[in-house]
N, C-alpha and C positions, 0 to 999 in steps of 0.2 A: 651470360651474365645479366642479371636483372637490373633494369634501369630504375633509378630512384626518381620518384616524382615529387613534386612540391607537396602533394598531399601526404605521402608517407613520412617525409621529413618533418612536416608540420605536426603530424599526429605524434611522432616520437618526441619532439620538443615539448609538446603539450603534456604528454605523460610524465616527462622528467620534471616539468615545472610543477605539476600537481603533486608528485611525490615529494619534491623539495618543500613545497608549501605545507603539506601535511606533516612532514618530519619536523618542521620548525615549531609546530603546535605542541605545547607540553600536554601530556596525558591524553594524547589523541586516541589511544586504544580503548578508552572508556566509551566513546561514541557508538561503536558497533554494538556494544553490550546494552547500552541504553536503548538503541533502536530495536534490538531484538526483544528486549523486555516489554517495550511499549506495544510492539506487534503481537506478541503472545498474549499480553494482558487484554488487548482489544478483542481478540478472537475468543478468549476464554469468557470474557464478559458477554460477548455476542451469543455464544453457545448457551450460557446461563440464561440469558433473556429469552432465547428461543424455547428452551425447555420449560421455562416458567410461564410462558404466555398462555392466555386463556384459550382453550381448545375450541370453544364455540366461536370466538372471534376469528380464529384462524380458518375455521370451516366456512364462516360467513364470507370472509375475504377471498377464499379459494373459489367459492361458487359465484361470486359477484360478476365476473365477465360472462358467465353463461346464462345469466338471468336477464329478463327484459325489464327489470325494475328501473324506474326513473327516479333518481335522487335529485331533489332541488334544494338549493341553499336558501335558507330563510333570511 
């Protein structure tokens, strides 16, 4: 027989409390949809920006760590 520890009882009570709190919120099902929409929109926008970026600028930034050029701020 497995011995119940304070940690497992506390974790179960915490899970029950969270479920009850979420169940009391009206229209709680929309939050995962909103989160997924924001997540997908961010990465679609990021992909668009990457493909639209100036290739010469990307090449310059790619080679920067390998060169001995010294850049000074004015």
